[in-house]
C-alpha positions, -999 to 999 in steps of 0.1 A, spaced: 422 349 640 457 353 629 465 373 595 482 359 567 516 371 555 522 379 519 552 379 498 555 393 464 577 372 438 604 387 415 591 397 384 622 378 366 609 349 387 575 349 370 590 349 336 610 315 342 580 297 354 559 314 328 586 295 306 586 260 322 545 265 309 537 249 276 501 261 283 489 279 312 460 258 314 449 249 357 463 214 351 494 224 337 501 249 365 491 227 388 513 200 380 541 220 368 538 245 400 519 232 424 499 258 426 467 266 413 454 292 385 439 313 407 477 320 422 494 318 390 472 350 379 478 365 407 520 361 403 516 370 364 495 403 378 525 412 403 503 411 427 511 391 463 504 358 472 502 337 507 542 338 521 533 297 531 529 292 493 553 318 481 581 298 501 571 261 488 569 278 452 604 290 451 614 258 471 604 235 440 612 258 413 648 269 423 652 233 441 648 219 405 616 196 414 596 214 386 600 187 356 
């Protein structure tokens, strides 16, 4: 089984994402950022997440796909 590649997201970027959320509810995190609450919790703690998820999230946030 292949090992998952992990990636950290810059704390400043996590702060910017947090500013996009009016609440930290699982529903809002999913609808705004496209990630689950467990992934969001890891980001807020400064932990690494799967690289594929990180790349998709950064593309979504930086590309203006977040409503």
